[in-house]
PASE-884476 format. One record per residue: x negated, y, z of N, C-alpha, C in turn. Coordinates in steps of 0.2 Angstrom, whole numbers, padded with zeros to 4 digits, always signed. Example, Ala and Ser with C-alpha at 12.3 -4.5 7.8 and 13.67 -1.06 7.14 Angstrom:
! PASE-884476
-0066-0028+0039-0062-0022+0039-0066-0016+0039;-0064-0011+0035-0068-0005+0036-0064+0000+0039;
! end
This chain:
! PASE-884476
-0004-0006+0000+0000+0000+0000-0004+0006+0000;-0003+0011-0004-0007+0017-0005-0006+0021+0001;-0012+0024+0004-0012+0028+0010-0011+0035+0007;-0006+0039+0009-0005+0046+0007-0011+0050+0010;-0013+0054+0005-0018+0059+0007-0015+0065+0011;-0017+0066+0017-0014+0071+0021-0019+0077+0022;-0025+0076+0021-0030+0081+0022-0036+0080+0018;-0040+0086+0017-0046+0085+0013-0052+0085+0018;-0057+0081+0016-0062+0080+0021-0066+0086+0023;-0066+0091+0018-0070+0097+0020-0066+0102+0023;-0060+0101+0025-0056+0106+0029-0057+0105+0037;-0057+0110+0041-0057+0109+0048-0051+0105+0050;-0052+0101+0055-0047+0096+0058-0043+0100+0063;-0038+0097+0065-0034+0100+0071-0038+0100+0077;-0042+0095+0078-0046+0094+0084-0052+0099+0084;-0055+0100+0078-0060+0106+0078-0057+0113+0079;-0051+0114+0076-0048+0120+0078-0046+0121+0085;-0044+0116+0088-0042+0117+0095-0048+0118+0100;-0053+0114+0098-0060+0115+0102-0063+0121+0100;-0062+0124+0094-0066+0129+0092-0062+0136+0092;-0057+0137+0096-0053+0143+0095-0058+0149+0096;-0057+0154+0091-0060+0160+0091-0067+0159+0088;-0069+0153+0085-0075+0152+0082-0075+0152+0075;-0080+0154+0071-0080+0153+0064-0082+0146+0062;-0077+0143+0060-0077+0136+0058-0078+0135+0050;-0076+0139+0046-0075+0138+0039-0078+0144+0035;-0082+0143+0030-0085+0149+0026-0084+0147+0019;-0081+0152+0015-0081+0151+0008-0086+0155+0005;-0090+0153+0001-0096+0156-0002-0097+0156-0009;-0096+0161-0012-0096+0161-0020-0103+0160-0023;-0103+0157-0028-0109+0156-0032-0109+0162-0037;-0109+0161-0043-0110+0167-0048-0104+0168-0052;-0103+0173-0056-0097+0174-0060-0097+0170-0067;-0102+0167-0068-0102+0163-0075-0097+0158-0076;-0093+0159-0081-0088+0154-0083-0087+0154-0090;-0085+0148-0092-0084+0146-0099-0077+0146-0101;-0072+0147-0097-0065+0147-0098-0062+0154-0098;-0056+0155-0100-0052+0162-0100-0045+0161-0098;-0045+0159-0091-0038+0157-0088-0034+0163-0088;-0028+0162-0090-0023+0167-0090-0022+0170-0083;-0022+0166-0078-0021+0168-0071-0027+0169-0067;-0033+0170-0070-0039+0171-0066-0038+0177-0061;-0039+0176-0055-0039+0182-0050-0045+0187-0051;-0050+0185-0055-0056+0189-0056-0056+0192-0063;-0052+0189-0067-0052+0191-0074-0058+0189-0078;-0062+0183-0075-0068+0181-0078-0067+0177-0084;-0072+0175-0088-0071+0171-0094-0076+0173-0099;-0080+0167-0101-0085+0169-0107-0091+0172-0104;-0092+0173-0098-0098+0176-0095-0103+0170-0094;-0110+0172-0095-0115+0167-0093-0118+0170-0086;-0117+0176-0084-0119+0178-0078-0126+0180-0078;-0130+0180-0083-0137+0182-0084-0138+0189-0083;-0133+0193-0085-0134+0201-0085-0131+0204-0078;-0128+0200-0074-0125+0202-0068-0130+0204-0063;-0130+0210-0060-0135+0212-0055-0133+0211-0048;-0138+0211-0044-0136+0211-0036-0133+0205-0034;-0134+0199-0037-0131+0193-0035-0135+0190-0029;-0132+0186-0025-0136+0183-0020-0141+0179-0022;-0147+0178-0019-0152+0174-0021-0152+0168-0017;-0156+0163-0019-0157+0156-0016-0159+0157-0009;-0163+0162-0007-0165+0164+0000-0159+0166+0004;-0155+0171+0000-0149+0173+0004-0144+0167+0006;-0143+0163+0001-0139+0157+0002-0141+0153+0008;-0147+0152+0008-0150+0147+0014-0150+0151+0020;-0151+0157+0020-0150+0161+0027-0143+0161+0029;-0139+0163+0025-0131+0163+0027-0129+0156+0029;-0131+0151+0026-0129+0144+0028-0132+0142+0035;-0138+0144+0036-0141+0143+0042-0138+0146+0048;-0136+0153+0047-0133+0156+0052-0126+0153+0053;-0122+0152+0048-0116+0149+0049-0116+0142+0053;-0121+0138+0051-0122+0132+0055-0124+0134+0063;-0128+0139+0064-0130+0141+0071-0124+0143+0075;-0119+0146+0071-0113+0148+0074-0107+0143+0076;-0109+0137+0074-0105+0131+0075-0100+0129+0069;-0102+0132+0063-0098+0131+0057-0098+0124+0055;-0092+0122+0052-0091+0115+0050-0090+0114+0043;-0087+0118+0040-0084+0117+0033-0086+0123+0028;-0089+0121+0022-0091+0126+0017-0087+0125+0011;-0084+0130+0009-0080+0130+0002-0084+0134-0003;-0085+0131-0009-0087+0135-0015-0082+0136-0020;-0079+0142-0019-0073+0144-0023-0075+0146-0030;-0070+0145-0035-0071+0147-0042-0071+0154-0044;-0075+0158-0041-0076+0165-0044-0078+0164-0051;-0083+0160-0052-0085+0158-0058-0085+0150-0058;-0087+0147-0063-0087+0139-0063-0094+0137-0060;-0093+0133-0054-0099+0131-0050-0104+0127-0054;-0101+0123-0059-0105+0119-0063-0107+0121-0070;-0105+0128-0071-0108+0131-0077-0115+0131-0077;-0119+0130-0083-0126+0129-0084-0130+0135-0080;-0127+0141-0079-0130+0146-0076-0129+0146-0068;-0125+0141-0066-0123+0141-0059-0125+0134-0056;-0126+0129-0060-0127+0122-0058-0133+0121-0053;-0138+0124-0054-0144+0123-0050-0143+0126-0043;-0140+0132-0043-0138+0136-0037-0133+0132-0033;-0128+0129-0036-0122+0126-0033-0125+0119-0030;-0129+0116-0033-0132+0109-0030-0137+0111-0025;-0141+0116-0025-0145+0118-0020-0141+0120-0014;-0136+0124-0014-0131+0125-0009-0128+0119-0006;-0126+0115-0010-0123+0108-0008-0128+0104-0004;-0134+0103-0006-0139+0099-0003-0141+0102+0004;-0142+0109+0004-0144+0112+0010-0139+0112+0015;-0133+0113+0014-0127+0113+0018-0126+0105+0021;-0126+0101+0016-0125+0094+0018-0131+0091+0023;-0137+0093+0022-0142+0091+0026-0141+0094+0033;-0137+0099+0034-0136+0102+0041-0130+0099+0044;-0126+0094+0040-0120+0091+0043-0114+0095+0041;-0114+0100+0037-0109+0104+0035-0105+0101+0029;-0098+0100+0030-0094+0097+0025-0093+0102+0020;-0093+0100+0013-0093+0104+0008-0087+0103+0003;-0084+0108+0001-0079+0107-0005-0080+0112-0010;-0080+0109-0016-0081+0113-0022-0075+0114-0027;-0073+0120-0028-0067+0121-0033-0070+0121-0040;-0067+0117-0044-0070+0117-0051-0065+0115-0056;-0067+0118-0062-0063+0116-0068-0064+0108-0070;-0069+0106-0068-0071+0099-0068-0074+0096-0075;-0072+0100-0080-0074+0098-0087-0082+0098-0089;-0085+0101-0084-0093+0101-0085-0096+0096-0081;-0092+0092-0077-0095+0087-0073-0098+0081-0077;-0103+0078-0074-0106+0072-0078-0107+0067-0072;-0109+0060-0074-0110+0055-0070-0115+0056-0065;-0121+0059-0067-0126+0060-0062-0124+0065-0056;-0121+0070-0058-0118+0075-0053-0113+0072-0049;-0108+0068-0051-0103+0065-0047-0106+0060-0043;-0111+0056-0045-0115+0051-0041-0118+0055-0035;-0121+0061-0036-0124+0064-0030-0119+0067-0025;-0113+0070-0028-0108+0073-0024-0105+0067-0020;-0104+0062-0022-0101+0056-0018-0106+0054-0013;-0112+0054-0014-0117+0052-0010-0118+0057-0004;-0117+0063-0005-0117+0068+0000-0110+0069+0003;-0105+0066+0001-0099+0066+0005-0095+0073+0003;-0096+0076-0003-0093+0082-0005-0086+0081-0007;-0082+0085-0006-0075+0085-0008-0074+0089-0015;-0070+0087-0019-0069+0091-0025-0062+0093-0026;-0061+0099-0027-0054+0102-0029-0054+0104-0036;-0050+0100-0040-0050+0100-0047-0044+0104-0050;-0046+0108-0054-0040+0112-0057-0036+0108-0061;-0029+0108-0060-0024+0104-0063-0017+0108-0063;-0017+0112-0068-0011+0116-0069-0005+0113-0073;-0007+0108-0077-0002+0105-0081-0004+0098-0083;+0000+0093-0084-0001+0087-0087-0001+0087-0095;+0002+0092-0097+0003+0093-0105-0003+0097-0108;-0007+0094-0112-0013+0096-0115-0012+0103-0118;-0006+0104-0122-0005+0110-0125-0004+0116-0121;-0001+0114-0115+0000+0120-0110-0006+0121-0106;-0010+0116-0104-0016+0117-0100-0021+0120-0104;-0022+0118-0110-0028+0121-0115-0026+0128-0116;-0020+0130-0117-0018+0137-0118-0019+0141-0112;-0018+0138-0106-0019+0142-0100-0026+0144-0099;-0030+0139-0100-0038+0141-0099-0041+0143-0105;-0038+0144-0111-0041+0146-0117-0046+0142-0120;-0046+0136-0119-0051+0131-0122-0048+0125-0125;-0049+0124-0131-0046+0118-0135-0050+0112-0132;-0046+0106-0131-0048+0100-0128-0051+0100-0121;-0049+0106-0117-0051+0106-0110-0048+0100-0107;-0041+0099-0108-0038+0093-0104-0041+0087-0105;-0043+0085-0111-0047+0079-0113-0053+0079-0109;-0057+0084-0108-0063+0084-0104-0062+0083-0097;-0057+0087-0095-0055+0086-0088-0053+0079-0086;-0049+0076-0090-0047+0069-0089-0053+0064-0089;-0058+0065-0092-0065+0061-0092-0068+0062-0085;-0068+0069-0083-0071+0070-0076-0066+0067-0071;-0060+0067-0071-0055+0064-0066-0057+0056-0066;-0058+0053-0072-0060+0046-0072-0066+0045-0068;-0071+0049-0069-0077+0048-0065-0076+0048-0058;-0072+0054-0056-0071+0055-0049-0067+0049-0046;-0062+0046-0050-0058+0040-0048-0063+0034-0047;-0067+0033-0052-0071+0027-0051-0076+0027-0045;-0078+0033-0043-0082+0034-0037-0078+0034-0031;-0071+0034-0031-0067+0033-0025-0066+0040-0021;-0066+0045-0025-0065+0052-0022-0057+0052-0019;-0053+0048-0023-0046+0048-0021-0044+0042-0017;-0048+0039-0013-0047+0034-0009-0047+0036-0002;-0041+0038+0001-0041+0041+0008-0043+0035+0013;-0046+0038+0019-0047+0033+0024-0041+0032+0028;-0041+0028+0033-0035+0026+0037-0031+0032+0040;-0035+0037+0041-0031+0043+0043-0028+0048+0038;-0029+0045+0032-0026+0049+0026-0031+0055+0024;-0037+0054+0025-0042+0060+0023-0045+0058+0017;-0045+0062+0012-0047+0061+0005-0052+0066+0003;-0056+0064-0002-0061+0069-0005-0059+0072-0011;-0053+0072-0013-0051+0074-0019-0044+0078-0019;-0044+0084-0021-0038+0088-0021-0037+0091-0029;-0030+0091-0030-0029+0095-0037-0026+0102-0035;-0029+0107-0038-0027+0114-0037-0022+0116-0042;-0017+0119-0040-0012+0121-0045-0008+0127-0042;-0005+0131-0046-0001+0137-0044+0006+0136-0048;+0011+0138-0044+0018+0137-0047+0019+0143-0052;+0019+0142-0058+0020+0148-0063+0026+0147-0067;+0031+0151-0064+0038+0150-0067+0038+0151-0075;+0041+0147-0079+0042+0148-0086+0036+0144-0089;+0031+0142-0085+0025+0139-0088+0024+0132-0086;+0024+0131-0079+0023+0124-0077+0028+0122-0071;+0033+0126-0070+0037+0125-0064+0041+0118-0065;+0043+0116-0071+0046+0110-0072+0042+0104-0071;+0035+0105-0070+0031+0099-0069+0029+0098-0062;+0030+0103-0058+0028+0103-0051+0030+0097-0047;+0036+0095-0047+0038+0090-0043+0035+0083-0045;+0034+0082-0052+0031+0077-0054+0023+0077-0052;+0020+0083-0053+0013+0084-0051+0012+0082-0043;+0017+0084-0039+0017+0083-0032+0017+0076-0030;+0022+0072-0033+0023+0065-0032+0017+0061-0035;+0014+0063-0040+0008+0060-0043+0003+0060-0038;+0001+0066-0035-0004+0067-0030-0002+0063-0024;+0004+0063-0021+0006+0059-0015+0005+0051-0016;+0006+0049-0022+0005+0042-0024-0002+0040-0026;-0006+0044-0027-0013+0042-0029-0019+0045-0025;-0017+0046-0018-0023+0048-0014-0026+0055-0015;-0022+0059-0018-0025+0066-0019-0021+0071-0015;-0025+0076-0013-0022+0081-0009-0019+0086-0014;-0012+0088-0014-0009+0093-0018-0010+0100-0015;-0015+0104-0018-0016+0110-0016-0013+0115-0021;-0006+0117-0019-0002+0121-0023-0001+0128-0019;-0001+0133-0023+0000+0140-0020+0004+0144-0025;+0005+0150-0024+0007+0155-0029+0001+0160-0031;+0002+0163-0037-0004+0166-0039-0005+0173-0035;-0012+0174-0034-0014+0180-0032-0013+0186-0037;-0010+0191-0035-0009+0197-0040-0015+0201-0042;-0020+0198-0044-0026+0201-0046-0029+0199-0053;-0034+0202-0056-0037+0200-0062-0031+0200-0067;-0031+0194-0070-0026+0193-0076-0019+0190-0073;-0019+0189-0067-0012+0187-0064-0008+0193-0062;-0002+0193-0062+0003+0198-0061+0007+0197-0055;+0010+0203-0053+0015+0202-0048+0021+0198-0050;+0025+0195-0045+0030+0191-0047+0037+0195-0047;+0041+0193-0052+0048+0196-0053+0052+0193-0048;+0058+0196-0047+0063+0192-0043+0066+0186-0046;+0066+0185-0052+0068+0179-0055+0063+0174-0054;+0057+0175-0055+0051+0171-0054+0051+0168-0046;+0052+0173-0042+0052+0171-0035+0058+0166-0033;+0064+0167-0037+0069+0162-0036+0067+0155-0038;+0064+0155-0044+0061+0148-0046+0056+0145-0041;+0052+0149-0039+0047+0147-0034+0050+0144-0028;+0055+0148-0025+0059+0146-0019+0062+0139-0020;+0065+0138-0026+0069+0132-0028+0064+0126-0028;+0058+0127-0032+0054+0122-0032+0051+0120-0025;+0049+0125-0021+0047+0123-0015+0052+0119-0011;+0058+0121-0011+0063+0117-0008+0063+0110-0010;+0062+0108-0016+0062+0101-0019+0056+0098-0016;+0050+0101-0016+0044+0098-0013+0045+0097-0006;+0048+0101-0002+0049+0100+0005+0054+0094+0006;+0059+0093+0002+0063+0087+0002+0060+0081+0001;+0055+0081-0004+0051+0075-0006+0047+0073+0000;+0044+0078+0003+0039+0076+0008+0043+0074+0014;+0049+0076+0016+0053+0074+0021+0055+0066+0021;+0055+0064+0014+0057+0057+0013+0051+0053+0014;+0045+0056+0014+0039+0052+0016+0037+0053+0023;+0041+0056+0027+0039+0057+0034+0035+0063+0036;+0034+0067+0031+0029+0073+0031+0033+0079+0032;+0033+0083+0038+0036+0089+0040+0031+0095+0039;+0034+0100+0035+0030+0106+0034+0029+0110+0041;+0023+0112+0043+0023+0116+0049+0025+0123+0049;+0026+0126+0043+0028+0133+0043+0032+0134+0036;+0032+0141+0035+0036+0143+0029+0031+0142+0023;+0034+0141+0017+0030+0141+0011+0030+0148+0008;+0024+0151+0009+0023+0158+0006+0017+0158+0002;+0012+0154+0004+0006+0154+0000+0004+0147-0002;+0003+0142+0003+0002+0135+0001+0007+0131+0003;+0009+0126-0002+0014+0121-0001+0012+0116+0004;+0017+0115+0009+0016+0110+0014+0012+0112+0020;+0009+0118+0020+0004+0119+0025+0004+0127+0027;+0003+0128+0033+0003+0135+0036-0004+0138+0035;-0005+0143+0031-0012+0146+0031-0014+0149+0037;-0019+0146+0040-0021+0149+0047-0029+0151+0046;-0031+0152+0040-0038+0154+0040-0040+0161+0044;-0035+0165+0045-0036+0171+0049-0039+0169+0056;-0039+0163+0058-0041+0161+0065-0048+0158+0065;-0051+0156+0059-0057+0152+0059-0061+0153+0053;-0060+0158+0048-0063+0158+0042-0066+0165+0040;-0071+0165+0036-0074+0171+0032-0075+0169+0025;-0075+0174+0021-0076+0174+0014-0082+0178+0012;-0087+0176+0008-0093+0179+0006-0093+0179-0002;-0093+0185-0005-0093+0184-0012-0100+0184-0015;-0101+0184-0022-0107+0182-0025-0112+0188-0024;-0109+0194-0022-0113+0200-0020-0115+0201-0013;-0113+0196-0009-0114+0196-0002-0109+0200+0003;-0104+0202-0001-0099+0206+0003-0095+0201+0007;-0094+0203+0014-0090+0198+0018-0083+0201+0019;-0078+0196+0019-0071+0198+0020-0068+0193+0024;-0062+0194+0027-0058+0189+0031-0056+0183+0026;-0054+0184+0020-0052+0179+0016-0053+0181+0008;-0051+0177+0004-0051+0179-0003-0047+0185-0005;-0041+0184-0003-0036+0190-0004-0039+0197-0002;-0041+0197+0004-0044+0203+0007-0050+0205+0003;-0054+0201+0001-0060+0202-0003-0058+0206-0010;-0053+0203-0013-0051+0206-0019-0047+0213-0018;-0045+0214-0012-0042+0221-0011-0047+0226-0009;-0054+0223-0009-0059+0228-0007-0060+0229+0001;-0057+0224+0005-0057+0225+0012-0064+0221+0014;-0069+0224+0014-0076+0221+0016-0078+0223+0023;-0081+0219+0027-0083+0220+0034-0090+0219+0035;-0094+0220+0029-0101+0219+0030-0104+0216+0024;-0110+0215+0023-0114+0212+0018-0120+0208+0021;-0120+0201+0019-0125+0197+0022-0132+0199+0020;-0133+0203+0014-0139+0205+0012-0143+0210+0018;-0138+0213+0021-0141+0218+0026-0138+0217+0033;-0133+0213+0034-0130+0211+0040-0130+0204+0041;-0126+0202+0046-0125+0195+0048-0117+0193+0048;-0116+0187+0048-0110+0184+0048-0107+0185+0055;-0111+0185+0060-0109+0186+0067-0106+0193+0068;-0110+0198+0065-0107+0205+0066-0101+0205+0062;-0100+0203+0056-0094+0203+0053-0088+0200+0057;-0089+0194+0060-0085+0190+0063-0082+0194+0070;-0086+0198+0072-0085+0202+0078-0082+0209+0077;-0081+0210+0070-0079+0217+0068-0072+0218+0071;-0070+0225+0072-0063+0227+0074-0058+0224+0069;-0059+0224+0063-0054+0221+0058-0053+0214+0060;-0058+0210+0060-0057+0203+0062-0054+0201+0069;-0056+0206+0073-0053+0205+0080-0045+0206+0079;-0043+0211+0076-0036+0212+0075-0032+0207+0071;-0036+0204+0066-0033+0199+0062-0032+0193+0066;-0037+0191+0070-0036+0185+0074-0031+0186+0079;-0030+0192+0082-0025+0193+0087-0018+0195+0083;-0018+0195+0076-0012+0196+0073-0009+0203+0074;-0013+0208+0075-0010+0215+0076-0009+0218+0070;-0003+0217+0067-0001+0219+0060+0004+0225+0061;+0004+0229+0056+0010+0234+0056+0014+0232+0050;+0020+0236+0049+0024+0235+0043+0029+0229+0044;+0032+0227+0039+0037+0223+0039+0036+0216+0042;+0030+0213+0040+0029+0206+0043+0028+0206+0051;+0026+0212+0053+0025+0212+0061+0032+0212+0065;+0038+0213+0061+0044+0212+0065+0048+0207+0062;+0045+0202+0058+0048+0196+0055+0048+0190+0060;+0054+0187+0061+0054+0182+0066+0049+0176+0064;+0048+0175+0058+0044+0169+0056+0037+0171+0057;+0035+0177+0057+0028+0179+0059+0027+0179+0066;+0032+0181+0070+0032+0182+0077+0032+0175+0081;+0035+0170+0078+0035+0164+0081+0030+0159+0078;+0026+0161+0074+0020+0157+0071+0021+0153+0065;+0027+0153+0062+0028+0149+0056+0025+0152+0050;+0022+0158+0051+0019+0162+0045+0014+0166+0048;+0008+0167+0044+0003+0172+0046+0002+0177+0042;+0008+0178+0037+0008+0183+0032+0002+0182+0027;+0000+0186+0023-0005+0185+0018-0008+0191+0016;-0015+0192+0017-0018+0198+0016-0019+0199+0008;-0018+0194+0004-0019+0195-0003-0012+0196-0006;-0007+0194-0003+0000+0195-0007+0004+0200-0003;+0004+0201+0003+0009+0204+0007+0006+0210+0011;+0000+0213+0009-0003+0218+0013-0003+0224+0008;-0001+0230+0011-0002+0236+0007-0008+0240+0009;-0011+0239+0015-0017+0242+0017-0021+0238+0022;-0027+0238+0021-0031+0234+0026-0037+0238+0028;-0038+0240+0034-0044+0244+0036-0046+0241+0043;-0052+0245+0045-0055+0242+0052-0050+0242+0058;-0045+0246+0058-0040+0246+0063-0033+0246+0061;-0031+0244+0055-0024+0243+0053-0024+0238+0048;-0019+0233+0048-0017+0229+0043-0009+0230+0042;-0008+0234+0037-0001+0235+0035+0002+0231+0030;+0008+0228+0032+0011+0223+0028+0017+0225+0025;+0019+0222+0019+0025+0224+0015+0031+0219+0016;+0030+0213+0019+0035+0208+0019+0036+0204+0013;+0038+0198+0014+0038+0193+0008+0045+0193+0006;+0047+0188+0001+0053+0187-0002+0058+0184+0003;+0055+0181+0009+0059+0178+0014+0060+0182+0020;+0059+0189+0019+0058+0193+0025+0065+0193+0029;+0064+0192+0036+0069+0193+0041+0067+0197+0047;+0072+0201+0049+0070+0206+0054+0072+0202+0061;+0068+0203+0066+0069+0200+0072+0076+0203+0075;
! end
């Protein structure tokens, strides 16, 4: 009988969060902006860059110093997000250097990737190091997926990569349901919303963590219309019903990630490829920076007034008087529902499920 994937190996566990309250447990660390795809929904608007002309990027020495400090602070999990493609030829050496260095320190690593540049040698090493892979999977339909990323035959290349990951057992959860493979998707009304239930069921039946969110309104992604929100709300309801039949209850409201409550505000920092530190990806793209690792430290950023207020959930605006925020079913979202983020203020706009206390 297939064991349902309930968590990704590279994510902080409930026990780690409980024991490490107030500590920095998770760090997302960008590599470079080089990318071979042209995704319609890219929050950075990247695509076709090789990264060679980009100035002021973090150096190998910067990465090692940041990871060493993170480890010294008790850090457990490192994510390499897709600001660019981690396995692009311009990024491959840096990515693997970061992975090896972090893994040697006992830090669990997750890489967000388009997957189509993976080869057997790289997958062999990732498996040996216990790395988790979060694979882009917006559609099963090749014509839809290839159009979304602006690359003919991408879906075929991604399928070959998935075959390698499957052969190496990335999607074979342990007895606790911990897997080393996630599929990353966003609900895009009018594009893939008709596939989401099938996608979710496929993940649940094949040992894959379904990492589904709504688009961040940056780069080439746009704000959602009222009609799109209605579609997203309907699809989320279908997924909640599907999970309830499997004995899986969602801990909070679906506003950012399907089936999980985004609690990064309590244990997470984000460092972009220029060294700028933010509380999360969304805050980074809003320009809410709380330091730079080239000239400062993670520790200083973690102790900043903004992070103190975020961890204490001292927000103003509509979210601050919402019953779902007040009783912990939602932590709001700095990338989607904030109108202003500063050292002493987080002003929120409220989401489509806004309710006054």
